[in-house]
C-alpha positions in Angstrom: 0.0 0.0 0.0 2.9 2.4 0.3 3.2 5.4 2.7 0.3 6.7 4.7 -0.6 10.3 3.9 2.0 12.5 5.6 0.6 15.2 7.8 -2.8 13.4 8.3 -2.1 12.8 12.0 -0.6 16.3 12.4 -3.8 17.8 11.2 -6.3 15.6 12.9 -5.0 14.9 16.4 -5.6 18.5 17.5 -9.3 18.0 18.2 -10.5 14.5 17.4 -14.1 13.5 17.8 -14.9 9.8 18.6 -16.0 7.9 15.6 -17.4 4.4 15.6 -15.5 1.3 14.8 -16.3 -2.3 15.1 -14.1 -5.3 15.4 -14.0 -8.8 16.9 -12.3 -8.9 20.2 -10.4 -11.8 21.8 -13.2 -14.0 22.9 -15.8 -11.2 23.3 -19.2 -12.7 23.1 -20.1 -11.6 19.6 -23.4 -10.3 18.3 -25.3 -10.6 15.0 -26.2 -7.7 12.7 -25.3 -4.8 15.0 -23.9 -2.1 12.8 -23.5 -1.0 9.1 -20.0 -0.3 7.6 -18.5 2.1 10.2 -15.4 4.3 9.8 -12.3 2.4 10.8 -10.2 5.2 12.1 -11.3 5.9 15.7 -10.6 9.4 17.2 -10.8 9.6 21.0 -11.3 12.8 23.0 -9.1 13.2 26.1 -11.8 12.0 28.5 -12.0 8.7 26.7 -8.3 7.9 27.6 -6.8 6.8 30.9 -4.8 10.0 31.4 -7.7 12.3 30.4 -5.2 14.9 29.2 -4.6 14.3 25.5 -6.5 12.9 22.5 -5.8 9.5 21.0 -6.4 7.7 17.7 -6.3 4.1 16.6 -7.4 2.0 13.7 -9.3 -1.3 13.7 -9.0 -3.1 10.3 -10.8 -6.4 10.8 -12.8 -7.4 8.9 -13.1 -5.0 5.9 -12.5 -1.6 7.4 -9.0 -0.6 6.3 -10.4 0.6 3.0 -11.4 3.8 4.8 -7.8 4.2 6.1 -5.8 3.7 2.9 -6.4 2.4 -0.6 -6.0 -1.4 -0.6 -7.3 -4.8 -1.7 -9.4 -5.1 1.4 -9.7 -8.9 1.4 -7.8 -11.5 3.4 -7.0 -13.4 0.2 -4.3 -10.8 -0.7 -1.1 -10.3 1.3 1.5 -7.6 0.9 4.4 -5.9 2.8 4.0 -2.3 3.6 5.9 0.8 4.7 4.5 4.0 6.3 5.7 7.5 7.2 3.6 9.1 10.0 4.2 12.6 11.3 2.5 13.4 14.7 2.5 16.5 17.0 5.1 16.9 19.7 4.1 14.9 22.8 2.6 12.1 20.8 4.0 8.7 19.7 2.9 6.6 16.8 3.1 2.8 16.8 2.2 0.3 14.0 1.9 -3.4 13.4 5.4 -3.4 11.7 8.6 -5.4 12.0 10.7 -2.2 12.3 10.2 1.4 13.3 12.4 4.4 13.5 11.9 7.9 14.9 13.2 10.7 12.7 13.2 14.5 13.1 10.0 16.5 13.4 8.4 13.7 15.4 8.1 11.6 12.2 8.0 7.8 12.5 8.9 5.4 9.7 7.6 1.9 9.8 8.2 -1.2 7.7 6.5 -4.6 7.7 8.9 -7.0 5.9 6.5 -10.0 6.0 3.4 -10.2 3.7 0.2 -9.7 5.7 -3.5 -9.2 4.7 -4.8 -5.6 4.8 -6.9 -6.1 7.9 -3.7 -6.6 10.0 -2.2 -3.1 9.2 -2.8 -1.0 12.3 -1.8 2.4 13.7 -2.2 4.0 17.1 -1.2 7.6 18.1 -1.3 9.0 21.6 0.6 9.8 24.7 2.2 6.4 24.9 5.4 5.0 26.4 7.0 1.6 26.6 8.7 -0.8 28.9 10.6 -4.1 28.1 9.1 -7.2 29.6 11.1 -9.9 27.8 13.9 -10.5 25.2 11.6 -9.7 22.3 8.6 -8.1 24.0 7.6 -4.7 25.4 4.4 -3.3 26.7 3.1 0.1 25.4 0.6 2.1 27.4 -0.3 5.6 28.5 2.2 6.8 31.2 -0.4 6.3 34.0 -0.7 2.6 33.1 2.8 1.6 32.1 4.0 0.5 35.6 0.9 -1.7 36.0 1.4 -3.2 32.5 5.1 -3.9 33.2 4.4 -5.6 36.5 1.6 -7.7 35.0 3.5 -9.0 32.0 7.2 -9.0 33.0 8.6 -12.4 32.0 5.2 -13.8 31.1 5.0 -13.4 27.3 8.3 -15.2 26.6 7.1 -18.3 28.3 3.9 -18.4 26.1 5.9 -17.6 22.9 8.5 -20.4 23.7 5.8 -23.0 24.2 4.1 -21.8 20.9 7.3 -22.2 19.0 7.9 -25.7 20.4 4.4 -26.7 19.3 3.9 -24.8 16.0 7.3 -23.8 14.7 9.3 -20.6 14.6 7.8 -17.3 15.6 8.4 -15.3 12.4 7.4 -11.8 13.4 10.5 -10.7 15.3 9.0 -8.8 18.2 5.8 -9.5 20.2 4.7 -6.2 21.8 1.4 -5.4 23.5 -0.4 -2.0 23.4 -2.7 -1.5 26.3 -5.5 0.6 24.8 -7.5 3.4 26.5 -10.3 2.2 28.8 -12.9 3.1 26.2 -11.5 0.4 23.8 -14.6 -1.7 23.4 -13.0 -5.0 22.4 -10.9 -7.7 24.2 -8.0 -7.6 21.8 -6.8 -7.5 18.2 -4.0 -9.6 17.0 -2.2 -7.0 14.9 1.2 -8.7 14.1 4.2 -7.5 16.2 1.8 -5.3 18.2 -1.3 -6.8 19.7 -3.9 -4.2 20.8 -5.6 -5.2 24.1 -8.1 -3.9 26.7 -6.6 -2.5 29.9 -9.1 -4.8 31.7 -6.3 -7.4 31.5 -4.4 -5.4 34.1 -5.9 -7.2 37.1 -2.9 -6.4 39.4 -2.2 -10.1 40.2 -1.5 -11.6 36.8 -4.8 -13.5 37.0 -5.8 -12.6 33.5 -2.3 -12.8 31.9 -3.3 -16.1 30.1 -5.9 -14.2 28.0 -3.0 -13.1 25.8 -2.3 -16.7 24.8 -5.2 -16.4 22.4 -3.7 -13.4 20.7 -0.2 -15.1 20.7 -1.7 -18.2 19.0 -2.8 -16.0 16.1 0.9 -15.5 15.3 0.6 -18.9 13.5 -3.1 -19.3 12.9 -4.7 -16.2 11.3 -1.7 -14.0 10.8 0.7 -16.6 9.2 -1.9 -19.0 7.7 -5.0 -16.9 6.9 -8.5 -17.6 5.8 -8.9 -16.5 2.1 -12.5 -15.5 2.8 -14.4 -14.3 5.8 -16.9 -17.0 5.1 -14.3 -19.5 6.4 -13.3 -17.5 9.5 -13.1 -20.8 11.5 -9.8 -21.4 9.8 -8.5 -18.4 11.8 -10.4 -18.8 15.0 -11.0 -22.6 15.3 -7.3 -23.3 14.9 -6.4 -20.4 17.2 -8.7 -21.8 19.9 -7.1 -25.2 19.5 -3.6 -23.7 19.6 -4.5 -21.5 22.6 -5.7 -24.6 24.5 -2.6 -26.6 23.6 -0.3 -23.9 25.0 -2.5 -23.6 28.1 -2.4 -27.3 28.6 1.5 -27.2 28.5 1.6 -24.2 30.9 -1.3 -24.7 33.3 -2.2 -28.4 32.9 -5.1 -30.3 31.3 -7.7 -29.9 34.1 -7.5 -26.0 34.1 -7.6 -25.9 30.2 -10.7 -28.2 30.2 -12.4 -25.9 32.7 -11.7 -22.9 30.4 -12.9 -24.9 27.4 -16.1 -25.8 29.3 -16.9 -22.1 29.7 -16.4 -21.7 25.9 -18.7 -24.6 25.2 -21.3 -23.0 27.5 -21.0 -19.7 25.4 -21.6 -21.8 22.2 -24.7 -23.4 23.8 -26.0 -20.0 24.9 -25.4 -18.6 21.4 -27.2 -21.5 19.6 -30.1 -21.4 22.1 -30.5 -17.6 21.3 -30.3 -17.9 17.5 -31.7 -21.4 17.0 -29.3 -24.2 16.0 -30.4 -24.1 12.3 -29.5 -20.4 11.9 -27.4 -20.2 8.7 -24.6 -18.5 10.6 -24.2 -21.6 12.8 -22.2 -23.3 10.0 -18.4 -23.3 9.6 -18.7 -22.3 6.0 -20.9 -19.2 5.9 -22.2 -17.6 2.7 -21.6 -13.8 2.9 -23.9 -12.1 0.4 -22.6 -9.0 -1.4 -23.2 -5.9 0.7 -23.2 -7.8 4.0 -20.5 -6.6 6.4 -18.5 -9.8 7.5 -18.4 -8.3 11.0 -22.1 -8.9 11.2 -21.6 -12.7 10.7 -19.3 -13.0 13.7 -20.5 -15.2 16.5 -19.3 -18.1 18.8 -19.6 -20.7 16.0 -16.2 -20.2 14.2 -14.4 -20.1 17.6 -16.0 -23.0 19.5 -17.5 -25.2 16.7 -14.3 -24.6 14.8 -12.4 -25.8 17.9 -14.5 -28.9 18.0 -13.8 -29.7 14.3 -10.0 -29.3 14.8 -10.3 -31.5 18.0 -12.2 -34.0 15.8 -9.3 -34.1 13.4 -6.9 -34.7 16.3 -9.3 -37.5 17.5 -9.1 -39.2 14.1 -5.3 -39.1 14.3 -5.5 -40.5 17.9 -2.0 -39.4 18.9 -1.3 -35.9 20.3 2.3 -35.8 19.3 1.5 -36.9 15.7 -1.2 -34.2 15.5 1.2 -31.6 16.9 3.7 -32.6 14.1 0.8 -32.2 11.6 0.1 -28.6 12.8 3.8 -27.7 12.4 3.8 -29.1 8.9 0.5 -27.3 8.1 1.9 -24.0 9.2 5.1 -24.6 7.2 3.2 -25.6 4.1 0.9 -22.6 4.0 2.8 -19.8 5.8 2.3 -16.3 4.3 -0.6 -17.7 2.3 -4.4 -17.3 2.3 -6.2 -20.6 2.1 -9.6 -22.3 2.0 -11.0 -25.2 4.1 -10.5 -27.4 1.1 -6.8 -26.7 1.2 -6.6 -27.5 4.9 -8.6 -30.7 4.7 -6.9 -31.8 1.5 -3.5 -31.3 3.2 -4.7 -33.2 6.3 -5.7 -36.3 4.2 -2.4 -36.1 2.2 -0.4 -36.0 5.5 -2.2 -39.0 6.9 -2.7 -41.3 3.8 -3.9 -44.1 6.1 -6.8 -41.9 7.2 -7.5 -41.0 3.6 -7.6 -44.6 2.7 -10.1 -45.3 5.5 -12.4 -42.6 4.1 -12.5 -40.6 7.3 -13.9 -37.6 5.4 -17.1 -39.4 4.9 -17.9 -41.3 8.1 -21.7 -41.2 8.5 -22.7 -38.3 10.8 -19.2 -36.9 10.8 -18.6 -36.1 7.1 -16.3 -33.2 6.6 -19.0 -31.7 4.3 -21.5 -31.9 7.2 -19.0 -30.1 9.5 -18.6 -27.3 7.0 -22.1 -26.9 5.5 -24.7 -28.0 8.1 -25.7 -25.5 10.8 -26.1 -26.7 14.4 -24.4 -28.3 17.3 -20.9 -29.9 16.6 -21.2 -33.6 15.7 -18.2 -34.3 17.9 -17.3 -32.8 21.3 -13.8 -33.2 22.8 -13.7 -34.9 26.3 -13.5 -32.2 28.9 -13.9 -34.5 31.9 -10.4 -33.7 33.3 -11.9 -30.4 34.2 -14.4 -32.0 36.5 -11.9 -32.1 39.4 -12.1 -28.3 39.4 -15.8 -28.0 38.5 -17.1 -30.4 41.1 -15.8 -28.5 44.2 -17.1 -25.2 42.7 -20.5 -26.7 42.0 -20.7 -28.1 45.5 -19.7 -24.8 47.1 -22.3 -22.9 45.0 -24.9 -25.4 46.2 -23.9 -24.8 49.9 -24.4 -21.0 49.5 -27.8 -21.5 47.9 -29.2 -23.4 50.9 -31.9 -21.8 53.2 -29.8 -22.4 56.3 -26.1 -22.2 55.7 -23.9 -25.1 56.6 -21.0 -22.8 57.8 -18.8 -25.7 58.8 -19.0 -27.3 55.3 -18.4 -23.8 53.7 -15.4 -23.0 55.8 -13.9 -26.4 55.0 -13.5 -25.4 51.3 -10.3 -23.3 50.7 -10.6 -21.2 47.6 -7.4 -19.3 48.0 -5.6 -21.4 45.4 -8.5 -21.3 42.8 -7.5 -19.7 39.5 -9.6 -17.3 37.5 -11.7 -19.8 35.5 -12.5 -21.9 38.6 -13.7 -18.8 40.4 -15.6 -17.7 37.3 -17.3 -21.1 37.1 -18.3 -20.9 40.8 -19.7 -17.3 40.4 -21.7 -18.4 37.3 -23.3 -21.1 39.3 -24.1 -18.7 42.2 -25.6 -16.3 39.6 -27.7 -19.2 38.2 -29.0 -19.9 41.7 -29.7 -16.2 42.5 -31.5 -14.6 44.2 -30.1 -16.5 47.1 -31.9 -16.8 50.5 -31.8 -13.6 52.5 -28.5 -12.7 54.1 -26.5 -15.3 52.1 -24.9 -12.9 49.6 -23.8 -10.5 52.4 -22.1 -13.4 54.2 -20.5 -14.6 50.9 -19.2 -11.1 50.3 -17.6 -10.9 53.8 -16.1 -14.4 53.6 -14.5 -14.0 50.2 -12.9 -10.6 49.8 -10.8 -12.2 47.1 -14.0 -12.2 45.0 -16.0 -9.2 46.4 -13.0 -6.9 46.3 -11.3 -8.3 43.2 -9.6 -6.1 40.6 -9.9 -8.9 38.0 -12.5 -7.7 35.5 -14.0 -11.2 34.9 -14.6 -11.6 38.6 -15.8 -8.0 39.0 -18.4 -8.4 36.2 -19.8 -11.5 37.8 -19.8 -10.1 41.3 -21.7 -7.0 40.0 -24.2 -9.3 38.3 -24.7 -11.2 41.6 -25.1 -7.9 43.5 -27.8 -6.7 41.1 -29.7 -10.1 40.9 -29.8 -10.2 44.7 -30.7 -6.4 45.1 -27.7 -6.0 47.4 -28.0 -2.2 47.5 -25.1 -1.9 50.0 -22.7 -2.9 47.2 -24.3 -1.0 44.3 -21.3 1.3 44.5 -19.1 -1.5 43.2 -21.3 -1.7 40.0 -20.9 2.1 39.6 -17.1 2.0 40.2 -16.6 -0.9 37.7 -18.6 1.0 35.0 -16.6 4.2 35.7 -13.3 2.3 35.4 -13.7 0.8 31.8 -15.9 0.7 28.7 -15.4 -2.7 27.3 -18.6 -3.8 25.6 -18.5 -7.4 27.0 -18.6 -6.0 30.6 -20.7 -2.8 30.1 -23.8 -4.1 28.3 -24.7 -7.1 30.6 -24.6 -4.8 33.6 -26.9 -2.2 32.0 -29.2 -5.0 31.0 -29.2 -6.3 34.6 -29.8 -2.8 36.1 -32.6 -2.0 33.7 -34.3 -5.4 34.4 -34.0 -4.8 38.2 -35.6 -2.7 40.9 -36.4 1.1 40.7 -33.1 1.8 42.6 -31.2 -0.3 40.1 -32.8 1.5 37.2 -32.0 4.9 38.8 -28.4 3.7 39.2 -28.3 2.8 35.5 -29.4 6.3 34.4 -27.1 8.1 36.9 -24.1 6.0 35.9 -24.7 6.3 32.2 -25.1 10.1 32.3 -21.8 10.3 34.2 -19.8 7.9 32.0 -21.3 8.4 28.5 -18.6 10.8 27.4 -15.9 8.3 28.1 -17.6 5.4 26.2 -16.9 4.4 22.6 -19.8 5.8 20.4 -21.0 2.3 19.5 -21.2 1.3 23.2 -23.0 4.6 24.0 -25.6 3.7 21.4 -26.1 0.1 22.6 -26.6 1.4 26.2 -29.1 4.0 25.0 -31.1 1.2 23.3 -31.1 -0.8 26.6 -32.2 2.2 28.6 -34.8 3.2 26.0 -33.4 6.7 25.6 -34.6 9.1 22.9 -32.3 9.4 19.9 -30.9 5.9 20.3 -29.3 4.8 17.1 -28.9 1.3 15.6 
């Protein structure tokens, strides 16, 4: 694509206004048909940043939005290298998804991406941002007020994940792996821009309890960024393989039981999605037909992630030997690196690699035909065994049951030590408590006092669920926690469920929703503002 327009940033960062953008975050629960083609360059006012002092801009290219940033073949089927020259005002720094960058005079930054990538992975951010090294090939970037927290959270962490990824899938080809912590109004979980992943600041829990979320983005370094779906209609080639890779790395680092517990939460999201849309919805296929004029963003949902994961797991099940399937994944990445491919390429290579399976006709086993996996909507024909996770689920289930009892068995409750429980086990426990809510009177207050690790958590996944429990049980004494959480961030995945819960609750909860929204609206992304307005039935709400 060549150089970006010199002086563009110089002119525009003086007084930006927030424009809408829409992209798929790391494991954000997606939604169907929510917005038309939006501008891809997002301008933030100072109040939408963490520092509140200076404006900020960033781009979000996935799926077909970079055409409004620079002239390009805006399809994942075309890959190219690029260079860019970006001039910004004094006091601002520019960063891009590039293999090299150099600062020149007049606050001009020159970037080069030496590996071919699809247009959607070209990304730019400009703001008051600084960096800190956290590993031999990694640094974190953030606003000055967040940089210490970012360094503390990720120091030494990324290299371990990268090293395991390389052992499993082959060399990491992108040189650096840096992370940019976005302003709190960034509405997505993450975007896997090569060399520089954009992530929500919600990952800064203060105790490294959400550091593993970055494994998903790191896994895209092989699946998605290196081997890419040629069409958004086969998005599962990016996301299904990335979910499988993420869970392979997680198994190596955290063990099988914990990974199965995380995968069970993913399966529950797929179940919820299919119950909401109906299993036979045409988007619940792995090969989706995207009609001309339809924004691929509006076809995103859990299916390519979790049903895609099940299909890759089924292929591993056919092989029957983990080390042989790991070797296949390395060969697959090596065969198709820097290319854009179709499901036919993937499955054809699989059958060539395992001629004994091809001979057996594994592509046409009744009920499990490859064609059925790709072209029939509905629940996956095969589900990987997640039973190793039961050793973590069972105690969480039993503890939730104890808290839902009319008269609390304090002795039994105190006998369960949750201090060593990791995030997904606590999340699983809180989801069960939420399912059983409202609890008998007084139980939630006692639960709050007994587990400050939960009720006073800084971990966003725990805060979301604790706030939902507070609202479902009308625990007005802790409504301030709901308000504080919504003031602290604007991620869509956390913001919308809480407004829905408040609006579906008591008069006091509804008043809290109106008061909180009127105070925080200016710091929210414009899309999120509009979604909240719809929930609250406010005049002038837009689609």
